[in-house]
C-alpha positions in Angstrom: -0.6 -28.2 21.7 1.2 -26.6 18.9 0.4 -23.1 17.7 -1.4 -22.8 14.2 0.9 -22.1 11.3 1.0 -18.4 10.5 -0.4 -17.4 7.1 2.1 -16.4 4.4 2.7 -12.7 4.3 3.5 -12.1 0.7 3.6 -8.8 -1.2 0.0 -9.2 -2.4 -1.3 -9.7 1.1 0.7 -6.5 2.2 -0.7 -4.6 -0.7 -4.3 -5.5 0.4 -3.5 -4.2 3.9 -2.1 -0.9 2.5 -5.0 -0.5 0.1 -7.5 -1.1 3.1 -5.6 1.5 5.2 -5.5 4.1 2.3 -9.2 3.6 1.7 -9.9 5.1 5.1 -6.9 7.3 5.5 -6.1 9.0 2.2 -3.0 11.2 1.7 -0.9 9.2 4.3 2.8 9.3 4.4 5.0 6.1 4.2 5.8 6.3 7.9 2.0 6.5 8.7 1.2 3.6 6.4 4.1 1.5 7.7 3.2 2.1 11.4 -0.3 0.7 10.8 0.2 -2.0 8.3 3.5 -3.5 9.3 4.7 -4.4 5.8 8.4 -4.8 6.6 9.6 -2.4 3.6 6.7 0.1 2.9 8.7 1.6 -0.1 9.0 -1.8 -1.9 5.3 -2.5 -1.4 4.1 1.0 -2.6 6.3 0.7 -5.7 5.0 -2.7 -6.6 1.3 -1.9 -6.0 0.8 -0.1 -9.6 2.7 -2.8 -11.4 0.0 -4.8 -13.0 2.4 -7.5 -14.4 2.9 -8.8 -10.8 0.3 -11.2 -9.5 -2.2 -9.5 -7.2 -1.0 -6.1 -8.0 -2.4 -3.3 -10.4 -3.7 -0.8 -7.8 -4.2 2.9 -8.7 -2.2 5.3 -6.5 -2.1 9.1 -6.4 0.9 11.0 -5.1 0.9 14.2 -3.4 3.0 16.3 -1.0 2.4 17.5 2.6 4.5 20.1 4.5 5.6 18.8 7.9 7.6 20.6 10.7 11.0 19.3 11.5 14.0 20.5 13.6 11.9 21.1 16.8 9.4 23.0 14.7 11.8 25.6 13.4 11.8 24.3 9.7 9.5 22.6 7.4 10.0 19.9 4.7 7.9 18.2 2.0 6.8 14.6 2.6 5.4 12.4 0.0 1.8 11.2 0.4 -0.3 8.4 -1.1 -3.9 7.8 -1.7 -5.8 5.0 -3.3 -7.5 5.5 -6.6 -8.6 1.9 -7.4 -8.0 -1.6 -6.8 -7.0 -4.2 -9.5 -9.7 -5.2 -11.7 -10.5 -8.9 -11.9 -9.5 -10.3 -15.2 -12.0 -12.6 -16.9 -11.2 -16.3 -17.1 -10.3 -17.1 -20.6 -10.7 -20.8 -20.3 -14.2 -20.8 -18.7 -17.1 -20.5 -21.3 -19.7 -17.8 -20.2 
């Protein structure tokens, strides 16, 4: 018996996974999001999410900073964090009379 064909993992499906994760884990770093959501290239997904001209996109993201320890704890650095503000609004169908 053959295995079922996998569902396509396009950018909009990846954005939904990231949005679901950010709803429950706000102010997460790219590293944390990528480890949980397996998007392939998290920076591309996060940069496309706010772009409303792309199909399935138009998310609202908030950006912040978090201080993390590095160099065996002897130094700190700032890391970008992300939080979900809103999901894309469903556009009304212009060709269906209401």
